[in-house]
N, CA, C and O of each residue as an XYZ file, in Angstrom:
456
protein
N     188.937     32.672     63.315
C     188.920     32.307     61.922
C     189.208     33.403     60.916
O     189.716     34.438     61.347
N     188.947     33.295     59.664
C     189.488     34.165     58.692
C     191.272     34.352     58.632
O     191.834     35.404     58.327
N     191.810     33.354     58.918
C     193.438     33.200     58.795
C     193.797     32.496     57.808
O     195.013     32.408     57.635
N     193.049     31.904     57.021
C     193.450     30.872     55.880
C     193.922     31.726     54.715
O     193.703     32.934     54.800
N     194.480     31.304     53.748
C     195.098     31.931     52.859
C     194.280     32.289     51.861
O     194.518     33.285     51.178
N     193.114     31.433     51.646
C     192.046     32.005     50.842
C     191.374     33.524     51.187
O     191.222     34.392     50.327
N     191.004     33.673     52.609
C     190.291     34.615     53.216
C     191.613     35.905     53.084
O     191.294     37.082     52.920
N     192.450     35.658     53.140
C     193.479     36.738     53.105
C     193.504     37.468     51.624
O     193.409     38.681     51.436
N     193.666     36.354     50.528
C     193.702     36.748     49.428
C     192.439     37.334     49.270
O     192.589     38.168     48.376
N     191.018     37.355     49.738
C     189.907     37.866     49.231
C     189.840     39.363     49.959
O     189.470     40.420     49.447
N     190.289     39.135     51.240
C     190.204     40.552     52.110
C     191.453     41.443     51.104
O     191.237     42.654     51.057
N     192.461     41.049     50.473
C     193.144     42.092     49.849
C     192.809     42.256     48.894
O     192.847     43.457     48.630
N     192.277     41.375     47.728
C     191.548     41.750     46.490
C     190.034     42.821     46.496
O     189.709     43.531     45.544
N     189.374     42.721     47.626
C     188.377     43.627     48.252
C     188.777     44.950     48.569
O     188.042     45.910     48.337
N     189.850     45.054     49.063
C     190.492     46.043     49.291
C     190.985     47.111     48.010
O     190.756     48.311     47.863
N     191.644     46.285     47.288
C     192.085     47.077     46.119
C     190.800     47.383     45.133
O     190.854     48.236     44.247
N     189.821     46.704     45.358
C     188.602     47.026     44.284
C     188.212     48.409     45.151
O     188.186     49.486     44.555
N     187.995     48.356     46.179
C     187.431     49.796     47.169
C     188.400     50.978     46.525
O     187.972     52.049     46.097
N     189.566     50.637     46.539
C     190.355     51.668     46.072
C     190.556     52.299     44.697
O     190.975     53.433     44.463
N     190.109     51.172     43.661
C     190.010     51.365     42.022
C     188.446     52.033     42.065
O     188.223     53.098     41.491
N     187.460     51.350     42.754
C     185.921     51.887     42.764
C     185.899     53.265     43.225
O     185.338     54.028     42.438
N     186.387     53.828     44.357
C     186.420     54.937     45.421
C     186.209     55.978     44.791
O     185.137     56.499     45.100
N     187.065     56.762     43.662
C     186.906     57.832     42.818
C     185.470     57.963     41.998
O     184.921     59.064     41.981
N     184.908     56.913     41.366
C     183.707     56.771     40.833
C     182.567     56.712     41.822
O     181.432     56.972     41.424
N     182.767     56.416     42.977
C     181.593     56.542     44.253
C     181.611     57.809     44.501
O     180.509     58.300     44.747
N     182.628     58.591     44.518
C     182.723     59.837     45.035
C     182.062     60.772     43.806
O     181.037     61.438     43.955
N     182.702     60.710     42.783
C     182.006     61.249     41.781
C     180.289     60.991     41.781
O     179.499     61.928     41.663
N     179.972     59.916     41.896
C     178.489     59.676     41.975
C     177.551     60.211     43.012
O     176.370     60.534     42.884
N     178.448     60.239     44.236
C     177.737     60.790     45.730
C     177.511     62.548     44.847
O     176.428     62.967     44.440
N     178.684     63.202     44.758
C     178.496     64.503     44.318
C     177.680     64.714     43.276
O     176.980     65.725     43.215
N     177.685     63.849     42.412
C     176.722     64.107     41.342
C     174.863     64.122     42.019
O     174.079     65.046     41.802
N     174.576     63.023     42.726
C     173.373     62.945     43.409
C     173.063     64.038     44.327
O     171.881     64.373     44.404
N     174.050     64.730     45.131
C     173.812     65.594     46.005
C     173.701     66.826     45.264
O     172.717     67.542     45.451
N     174.535     67.128     44.504
C     174.491     68.464     43.786
C     173.220     68.828     43.272
O     172.774     69.927     43.601
N     172.550     68.081     42.507
C     171.305     68.160     41.523
C     170.479     67.608     42.379
O     169.621     68.474     42.552
N     170.202     66.665     43.042
C     168.868     65.994     43.281
C     168.284     66.828     44.990
O     167.157     67.101     45.405
N     169.368     66.971     45.465
C     169.222     67.186     47.319
C     168.272     68.586     47.304
O     167.298     68.603     48.057
N     168.525     69.644     46.533
C     167.724     70.658     46.616
C     166.268     70.502     45.681
O     165.504     71.463     45.592
N     166.079     69.660     45.243
C     164.764     69.114     44.705
C     163.735     68.472     45.811
O     162.547     68.715     46.021
N     164.502     67.708     46.338
C     163.988     66.621     47.394
C     163.637     67.622     48.121
O     162.433     67.745     48.343
N     164.583     68.608     48.690
C     164.034     69.429     50.022
C     162.592     70.296     49.520
O     161.596     70.386     50.239
N     162.700     70.865     48.228
C     161.691     71.159     48.000
C     160.161     70.425     47.835
O     159.087     70.999     48.013
N     160.369     68.902     47.420
C     159.173     68.246     47.454
C     159.135     68.037     49.029
O     158.047     67.543     49.323
N     159.631     68.161     49.721
C     159.252     67.907     51.194
C     158.750     68.786     51.710
O     157.832     68.712     52.527
N     159.364     69.911     51.243
C     158.376     71.329     51.925
C     156.827     71.488     51.549
O     155.993     72.172     52.143
N     156.636     70.623     50.325
C     155.397     70.816     49.759
C     154.277     70.080     50.570
O     153.209     70.546     50.968
N     154.835     68.684     50.734
C     154.086     67.794     51.517
C     154.007     68.229     53.257
O     152.932     68.283     53.853
N     155.117     68.467     53.803
C     155.361     68.481     55.441
C     155.799     69.851     55.671
O     156.293     70.628     54.855
N     155.525     70.043     56.998
C     156.218     71.207     57.386
C     157.728     71.238     57.636
O     158.043     70.232     58.272
N     158.571     71.870     57.421
C     159.793     71.544     57.937
C     160.241     72.743     59.275
O     160.185     73.972     59.290
N     160.553     72.043     60.001
C     160.820     72.926     61.219
C     162.161     73.105     61.699
O     162.672     72.027     61.398
N     163.102     73.830     62.289
C     164.479     73.825     62.462
C     164.469     73.030     63.630
O     163.359     72.796     64.108
N     165.440     72.575     64.178
C     165.781     71.222     65.098
C     165.545     71.975     66.578
O     165.314     71.360     67.618
N     165.667     73.653     66.440
C     165.526     74.257     67.929
C     164.048     74.564     68.451
O     163.848     74.810     69.641
N     162.921     74.536     67.410
C     161.629     74.711     67.464
C     161.253     73.531     68.155
O     160.558     73.461     69.168
N     161.855     72.475     67.417
C     161.192     71.169     67.702
C     161.459     70.785     69.119
O     160.541     70.523     69.897
N     162.839     70.751     69.482
C     163.353     70.558     70.967
C     163.132     71.870     71.798
O     163.633     72.968     71.556
N     162.161     71.497     72.973
C     162.195     72.792     73.671
C     163.401     72.841     74.717
O     164.114     71.839     74.783
N     163.646     73.801     75.438
C     164.422     73.823     76.220
C     164.477     72.891     77.615
O     165.519     72.240     77.694
N     163.731     72.749     78.503
C     163.351     71.800     79.315
C     163.253     70.494     78.989
O     163.240     69.596     79.831
N     163.181     70.322     77.756
C     163.098     68.648     77.153
C     164.169     67.907     77.430
O     165.291     68.258     77.064
N     163.942     66.780     78.118
C     165.422     65.794     78.301
C     164.921     64.816     76.937
O     163.785     64.637     76.498
N     165.922     64.403     76.582
C     165.853     63.488     75.129
C     165.808     61.781     75.440
O     166.354     60.953     74.710
N     165.171     61.512     76.468
C     165.346     60.134     77.110
C     163.934     59.539     76.597
O     162.862     60.108     76.805
N     164.063     58.410     75.951
C     163.181     57.618     75.583
C     162.235     56.869     76.816
O     162.803     56.313     77.756
N     161.004     56.905     76.733
C     160.417     56.661     77.593
C     159.668     55.003     77.747
O     158.551     54.678     77.345
N     160.649     54.168     78.431
C     160.484     52.663     78.444
C     159.359     52.143     79.165
O     159.240     52.274     80.383
N     158.590     51.596     78.480
C     157.291     51.006     79.119
C     157.644     49.772     80.078
O     156.957     49.645     81.092
N     158.509     49.000     79.863
C     158.578     47.823     80.873
C     159.724     48.276     81.537
O     160.839     48.602     81.130
N     159.081     48.215     82.928
C     160.325     48.399     84.150
C     160.792     46.799     84.359
O     160.041     45.828     84.262
N     162.260     46.777     84.676
C     162.986     45.691     84.820
C     163.526     45.639     86.119
O     164.210     46.621     86.407
N     163.410     44.736     87.022
C     164.408     44.443     88.042
C     165.464     44.326     87.967
O     165.732     43.298     87.346
N     166.883     45.220     88.501
C     167.907     44.943     88.144
C     168.191     43.534     88.381
O     168.593     42.735     87.534
N     167.893     43.251     89.872
C     168.782     42.196     90.531
C     167.922     40.740     89.268
O     168.510     39.983     88.496
N     166.860     40.825     89.467
C     166.475     39.249     88.740
C     166.168     39.459     87.140
O     165.951     38.555     86.332
N     166.198     40.735     86.903
C     166.183     40.700     85.308
C     164.692     40.292     84.790
O     164.334     39.859     83.695
N     164.084     40.531     85.758
C     162.013     40.291     85.419
C     161.728     41.365     85.017
O     162.482     42.261     85.394
N     160.721     41.711     84.228
C     160.261     42.740     83.694
C     158.716     42.760     84.681
O     158.669     42.225     85.789
N     157.644     43.397     84.112
C     156.247     43.577     85.296
C     155.714     42.528     84.736
O     154.757     42.042     85.338
N     156.051     42.024     83.748
C     155.257     40.817     83.415
C     155.653     39.425     83.918
O     154.907     38.447     83.969
N     156.965     39.486     84.289
C     157.850     38.005     84.908
C     158.361     37.719     83.587
O     158.411     36.517     83.323
N     158.765     38.538     82.668
C     159.540     37.656     81.378
C     160.954     38.142     81.318
O     161.039     39.347     81.555
N     162.097     37.535     81.065
C     163.081     37.642     80.888
C     163.614     38.177     79.780
O     163.067     37.810     78.741
N     164.607     39.013     79.657
C     164.968     39.666     78.380
C     164.886     38.669     77.459
O     164.802     37.460     77.673
N     164.921     39.378     76.193
C     164.905     38.126     74.702
C     166.339     37.998     74.794
O     166.497     36.883     74.297
N     167.270     38.338     75.049
C     168.603     37.604     74.568
C     169.211     36.940     75.909
O     170.424     36.741     75.963
N     168.403     36.610     76.954
C     169.028     35.812     78.284
C     168.642     34.485     77.384
O     167.668     34.479     76.632
N     169.677     33.174     77.582
C     169.474     32.207     77.230
C     168.897     31.042     78.279
O     169.122     31.320     79.457
N     168.256     29.903     78.073
C     167.655     29.238     79.036
C     168.486     28.680     80.290
O     167.842     28.299     81.267
N     169.632     28.626     80.306
C     170.713     28.356     81.053
C     170.788     29.407     82.115
O     170.848     29.084     83.302
N     170.787     30.593     81.743
C     170.740     32.056     82.859
C     169.720     32.044     83.209
O     169.582     32.294     84.407
N     168.639     31.796     82.509
C     167.085     32.012     83.159
C     167.081     30.915     84.440
O     166.831     31.215     85.608
N     167.400     29.645     83.966
C     167.234     28.813     84.943
C     168.199     28.958     86.314
O     167.758     28.573     87.397
N     169.427     29.488     86.206
C     170.329     29.778     87.246
C     169.483     30.996     87.844
O     169.346     30.935     89.066
N     168.949     31.983     87.271
C     168.303     33.314     88.165
C     167.110     32.791     88.976
O     166.755     33.287     90.045
N     166.494     31.697     88.347
C     165.145     31.543     88.977
C     165.332     30.392     90.139
O     164.337     30.091     90.800
N     166.589     29.745     90.399
C     167.388     29.013     91.409
C     167.483     29.825     92.448
O     166.927     29.499     93.497
N     168.112     30.881     92.365
C     168.505     31.795     93.215
C     167.190     32.759     93.706
O     167.225     33.513     94.678
N     166.297     32.605     93.017
C     165.124     33.655     93.303
C     164.465     32.485     94.537
O     164.264     32.838     95.699
N     164.218     31.219     94.085
C     163.544     30.202     94.795
C     164.153     30.035     96.178
O     163.458     29.957     97.191
N     165.635     29.976     96.179
C     166.221     29.853     97.113
C     165.858     30.647     98.244
O     165.394     30.365     99.349
N     166.166     31.644     97.721
C     166.015     33.074     98.748
C     164.511     33.104     99.132
O     164.285     33.511    100.272
N     163.394     32.726     98.338
C     162.319     32.803     98.813
C     161.932     31.224     99.834
O     160.907     31.225    100.516
N     162.572     30.362     99.825
C     162.267     29.256    100.614
C     162.022     29.691    102.275
O     162.909     30.373    102.789
N     161.012     29.364    102.984
C     160.894     29.467    104.253
C     160.951     28.138    105.204
O     160.373     27.112    104.843
N     161.444     28.182    106.045
C     161.368     26.900    106.925
C     159.754     26.581    107.247
O     158.866     27.431    107.318
N     159.627     25.343    107.399
C     158.049     25.194    108.023
C     157.566     25.708    109.067
O     158.408     25.661    109.964
N     156.494     26.240    109.436
C     156.125     26.663    110.577
C     155.906     25.558    111.466
O     155.202     24.644    111.038
N     156.504     25.450    112.933
C     156.065     24.542    113.820
C     154.498     24.358    114.196
O     153.852     25.323    114.603
N     153.970     23.188    114.054
C     152.523     23.055    114.190
C     152.124     22.997    115.417
O     150.923     22.892    115.664
N     153.184     23.061    116.530
C     152.932     22.844    117.634
C     153.298     21.980    118.662
O     153.640     20.906    118.168
N     153.373     21.978    119.831
C     153.778     20.751    120.721
C     152.710     19.378    120.643
O     151.487     19.363    120.786
N     153.462     18.482    120.422
C     152.038     17.524    120.574
C     152.624     16.627    121.837
O     153.777     16.234    122.014
N     151.485     16.439    122.630
C     151.660     15.672    123.985
C     151.344     14.301    123.434
O     151.358     13.319    124.176
């Protein structure tokens, strides 16, 4: 998509508008960061304790998130038997069929009848 003349024209005009407004935006950002940044940090220091990153992160600490739900890589089911939210119904049906196919066992022989 986005190959029509109208969309090309709009993209072109948006690019020109960005070029025109870039100096004003830069000045506005410099003004905000120049005056307000120090004041904001002082206000934050009054409310909370500000620590450097080295003190917060301990040397033996690995920065991995603890994920509560463990997922089986083959079936993609979590511990509650739920599929991921991004998976659509066709994919779920296909994986379930594979699971059931592998689970089926032949019926046990009842024994010989004379």
